[in-house]
BATOR-469090 format. One record per residue (C-alpha): residue number from 1; residue in three letters; x, y, z. Coordinates in nm, 2 decimals. Layout:
N
(NUM, 'ALA', (X, Y, Z))
...
# end
This chain:
196
(1, 'MET', (0.17, -0.11, 1.63))
(2, 'ILE', (0.02, 0.14, 1.39))
(3, 'VAL', (0.05, 0.51, 1.45))
(4, 'LEU', (-0.09, 0.77, 1.20))
(5, 'ASN', (0.15, 1.05, 1.12))
(6, 'GLU', (-0.04, 1.36, 1.18))
(7, 'ASP', (0.24, 1.61, 1.14))
(8, 'GLY', (0.13, 1.90, 0.94))
(9, 'MET', (-0.24, 1.81, 1.00))
(10, 'PRO', (-0.40, 2.11, 1.17))
(11, 'LYS', (-0.63, 2.05, 1.46))
(12, 'LEU', (-0.96, 2.16, 1.33))
(13, 'ARG', (-1.23, 2.30, 1.56))
(14, 'ILE', (-1.52, 2.54, 1.55))
(15, 'SER', (-1.42, 2.89, 1.67))
(16, 'PRO', (-1.62, 3.01, 1.98))
(17, 'TYR', (-1.66, 3.34, 1.79))
(18, 'TYR', (-1.91, 3.19, 1.55))
(19, 'ARG', (-2.10, 3.01, 1.83))
(20, 'ASN', (-2.13, 3.35, 2.00))
(21, 'ILE', (-2.26, 3.50, 1.67))
(22, 'LEU', (-2.52, 3.22, 1.64))
(23, 'ALA', (-2.63, 3.27, 2.01))
(24, 'SER', (-2.67, 3.65, 1.96))
(25, 'ALA', (-2.86, 3.60, 1.63))
(26, 'GLN', (-3.10, 3.37, 1.82))
(27, 'LYS', (-3.15, 3.63, 2.10))
(28, 'GLU', (-3.21, 3.91, 1.85))
(29, 'GLN', (-3.42, 3.68, 1.64))
(30, 'ASN', (-3.22, 3.76, 1.33))
(31, 'LYS', (-3.34, 3.47, 1.11))
(32, 'VAL', (-3.11, 3.55, 0.81))
(33, 'THR', (-2.79, 3.56, 1.02))
(34, 'LYS', (-2.89, 3.26, 1.22))
(35, 'GLU', (-2.95, 3.05, 0.91))
(36, 'TYR', (-2.63, 3.16, 0.74))
(37, 'VAL', (-2.42, 3.08, 1.05))
(38, 'GLN', (-2.59, 2.75, 1.11))
(39, 'ASP', (-2.53, 2.65, 0.74))
(40, 'LYS', (-2.16, 2.74, 0.77))
(41, 'LEU', (-2.13, 2.55, 1.11))
(42, 'ARG', (-2.29, 2.24, 0.95))
(43, 'SER', (-2.04, 2.26, 0.66))
(44, 'ALA', (-1.75, 2.30, 0.91))
(45, 'ILE', (-1.86, 2.01, 1.12))
(46, 'TRP', (-1.91, 1.79, 0.81))
(47, 'LEU', (-1.55, 1.88, 0.70))
(48, 'ILE', (-1.40, 1.79, 1.04))
(49, 'ARG', (-1.60, 1.46, 1.05))
(50, 'SER', (-1.49, 1.37, 0.69))
(51, 'ILE', (-1.12, 1.43, 0.77))
(52, 'HIS', (-1.16, 1.22, 1.09))
(53, 'ASN', (-1.34, 0.94, 0.90))
(54, 'ARG', (-1.06, 0.95, 0.63))
(55, 'GLN', (-0.80, 0.90, 0.90))
(56, 'LYS', (-0.99, 0.61, 1.05))
(57, 'THR', (-1.02, 0.45, 0.71))
(58, 'ILE', (-0.64, 0.48, 0.65))
(59, 'TYR', (-0.58, 0.33, 0.99))
(60, 'LYS', (-0.82, 0.03, 0.92))
(61, 'VAL', (-0.67, -0.03, 0.58))
(62, 'THR', (-0.32, -0.03, 0.72))
(63, 'GLU', (-0.42, -0.25, 1.01))
(64, 'ALA', (-0.57, -0.51, 0.76))
(65, 'ILE', (-0.25, -0.50, 0.55))
(66, 'VAL', (-0.03, -0.55, 0.85))
(67, 'ARG', (-0.24, -0.84, 0.97))
(68, 'ARG', (-0.23, -1.01, 0.63))
(69, 'GLN', (0.14, -0.93, 0.56))
(70, 'ARG', (0.27, -1.01, 0.91))
(71, 'ASP', (0.54, -1.25, 0.78))
(72, 'PHE', (0.67, -0.97, 0.55))
(73, 'PHE', (0.72, -0.74, 0.85))
(74, 'GLU', (0.88, -1.00, 1.06))
(75, 'LYS', (1.09, -1.20, 0.80))
(76, 'GLY', (1.14, -0.98, 0.50))
(77, 'ILE', (1.03, -0.93, 0.14))
(78, 'GLN', (1.05, -1.30, 0.04))
(79, 'HIS', (0.75, -1.36, 0.27))
(80, 'LEU', (0.52, -1.10, 0.11))
(81, 'LYS', (0.19, -1.27, 0.03))
(82, 'PRO', (-0.04, -1.22, -0.26))
(83, 'LEU', (-0.30, -0.96, -0.18))
(84, 'ILE', (-0.57, -0.78, -0.38))
(85, 'LEU', (-0.78, -0.48, -0.30))
(86, 'LYS', (-1.09, -0.70, -0.26))
(87, 'ASP', (-0.92, -0.89, 0.03))
(88, 'VAL', (-0.88, -0.58, 0.24))
(89, 'ALA', (-1.22, -0.44, 0.13))
(90, 'ASN', (-1.38, -0.75, 0.26))
(91, 'ASP', (-1.18, -0.74, 0.58))
(92, 'ILE', (-1.30, -0.38, 0.67))
(93, 'GLY', (-1.64, -0.38, 0.50))
(94, 'MET', (-1.57, -0.11, 0.24))
(95, 'HIS', (-1.57, -0.10, -0.14))
(96, 'GLU', (-1.25, -0.18, -0.34))
(97, 'SER', (-1.25, 0.17, -0.50))
(98, 'THR', (-1.23, 0.32, -0.15))
(99, 'ILE', (-0.93, 0.10, -0.06))
(100, 'SER', (-0.77, 0.20, -0.39))
(101, 'ARG', (-0.81, 0.58, -0.32))
(102, 'VAL', (-0.70, 0.54, 0.04))
(103, 'THR', (-0.37, 0.36, -0.06))
(104, 'THR', (-0.28, 0.60, -0.34))
(105, 'ASN', (0.02, 0.82, -0.24))
(106, 'LYS', (0.01, 0.70, 0.12))
(107, 'PHE', (0.33, 0.56, 0.26))
(108, 'VAL', (0.41, 0.34, 0.56))
(109, 'HIS', (0.73, 0.35, 0.76))
(110, 'THR', (0.82, 0.00, 0.87))
(111, 'PRO', (1.12, -0.17, 1.04))
(112, 'VAL', (1.21, -0.30, 0.69))
(113, 'GLY', (1.18, 0.03, 0.50))
(114, 'ILE', (0.93, 0.29, 0.37))
(115, 'PHE', (0.67, 0.15, 0.13))
(116, 'GLU', (0.37, 0.29, -0.05))
(117, 'LEU', (0.06, 0.12, 0.07))
(118, 'LYS', (-0.01, 0.01, -0.29))
(119, 'TYR', (0.32, -0.20, -0.27))
(120, 'PHE', (0.15, -0.46, -0.06))
(121, 'PHE', (-0.11, -0.53, -0.32))
(122, 'ASN', (0.04, -0.77, -0.58))
(123, 'SER', (-0.06, -1.06, -0.79))
(124, 'SER', (0.02, -1.42, -0.71))
(125, 'ILE', (0.26, -1.67, -0.87))
(126, 'ASN', (0.16, -2.03, -0.83))
(127, 'ALA', (0.37, -2.29, -0.66))
(128, 'ALA', (0.46, -2.58, -0.88))
(129, 'ASP', (0.32, -2.83, -0.64))
(130, 'GLY', (-0.01, -2.65, -0.59))
(131, 'SER', (0.07, -2.53, -0.24))
(132, 'ASP', (0.05, -2.17, -0.13))
(133, 'SER', (0.10, -1.90, -0.39))
(134, 'LEU', (0.38, -1.64, -0.37))
(135, 'ALA', (0.35, -1.27, -0.41))
(136, 'SER', (0.49, -1.14, -0.74))
(137, 'GLU', (0.71, -0.89, -0.54))
(138, 'ALA', (0.86, -1.18, -0.34))
(139, 'VAL', (0.94, -1.36, -0.67))
(140, 'LYS', (1.10, -1.04, -0.81))
(141, 'GLU', (1.32, -1.02, -0.50))
(142, 'LYS', (1.42, -1.38, -0.54))
(143, 'ILE', (1.52, -1.31, -0.91))
(144, 'ARG', (1.72, -1.00, -0.80))
(145, 'GLN', (1.91, -1.21, -0.54))
(146, 'MET', (1.98, -1.48, -0.79))
(147, 'ILE', (2.13, -1.23, -1.03))
(148, 'GLN', (2.32, -1.06, -0.76))
(149, 'LYS', (2.49, -1.39, -0.66))
(150, 'GLU', (2.55, -1.51, -1.02))
(151, 'ASP', (2.89, -1.58, -1.17))
(152, 'GLN', (2.96, -1.26, -1.38))
(153, 'LYS', (3.15, -1.46, -1.64))
(154, 'ALA', (2.85, -1.68, -1.70))
(155, 'PRO', (2.54, -1.48, -1.60))
(156, 'LEU', (2.20, -1.66, -1.56))
(157, 'SER', (1.98, -1.66, -1.87))
(158, 'ASP', (1.60, -1.60, -1.82))
(159, 'GLN', (1.54, -1.97, -1.90))
(160, 'ARG', (1.80, -2.07, -1.64))
(161, 'ILE', (1.63, -1.85, -1.38))
(162, 'VAL', (1.30, -2.02, -1.47))
(163, 'GLU', (1.46, -2.36, -1.41))
(164, 'LEU', (1.61, -2.25, -1.07))
(165, 'LEU', (1.28, -2.11, -0.96))
(166, 'ARG', (1.10, -2.43, -1.06))
(167, 'ASN', (1.35, -2.61, -0.83))
(168, 'ASP', (1.23, -2.38, -0.56))
(169, 'ASN', (0.87, -2.48, -0.63))
(170, 'ILE', (0.79, -2.16, -0.82))
(171, 'GLU', (0.61, -2.20, -1.15))
(172, 'ILE', (0.68, -1.90, -1.38))
(173, 'ALA', (0.72, -1.84, -1.76))
(174, 'ARG', (1.04, -1.71, -1.91))
(175, 'ARG', (0.87, -1.40, -2.05))
(176, 'THR', (0.75, -1.32, -1.69))
(177, 'VAL', (1.11, -1.35, -1.57))
(178, 'ALA', (1.22, -1.11, -1.85))
(179, 'LYS', (0.94, -0.87, -1.75))
(180, 'TYR', (1.03, -0.88, -1.38))
(181, 'ARG', (1.40, -0.84, -1.47))
(182, 'ASP', (1.32, -0.53, -1.68))
(183, 'MET', (1.11, -0.39, -1.39))
(184, 'LEU', (1.40, -0.43, -1.16))
(185, 'GLY', (1.63, -0.25, -1.41))
(186, 'ILE', (1.85, -0.55, -1.47))
(187, 'LEU', (2.00, -0.61, -1.81))
(188, 'SER', (1.97, -0.93, -2.01))
(189, 'SER', (2.24, -1.20, -1.94))
(190, 'GLY', (2.43, -1.11, -2.26))
(191, 'LYS', (2.47, -0.75, -2.14))
(192, 'ARG', (2.55, -0.85, -1.78))
(193, 'LYS', (2.84, -1.07, -1.89))
(194, 'LYS', (3.18, -0.95, -1.77))
(195, 'ILE', (3.49, -1.05, -1.97))
(196, 'ILE', (3.79, -1.08, -1.74))
# end
């Protein structure tokens, strides 16, 4: 279920005071006042509609992400699927640049944590046997878990991680493992080694 957080969002409406000014300007046939107030009312209505449309777009984008990433929400980070802006843009009939703007600095509170909407857009890592690709974030999580469970006296090298991932049907280069490890803030195997 998706619910927009509208805390801090004022409920915008047109003040009856200005509608009364417009009505009295029409009665008095004051063309200058009438045109001025009508122009300001049109601007106000445009602003209210724009904010409403923006909220609808955020909702649609989030709905498309939830639909495509259902396994992530139900089973966890390792089930995150590859997703690009174009996928969501096609789902909701909008341009990729709109999706990019809508997801910037917007966060979603989920049963598995708080994530920026951009988090769900990630590249894919091919499966070794040609089956479904995995999301790069899911592979990063797998690497993090491998390192977390490693023997601290003999930590896993990047090449060893590549081999273990290949055994799990994930085709990845050693330099990509090193890049993901750096992104996770994990030191190289030589610097993780504990001498006991």
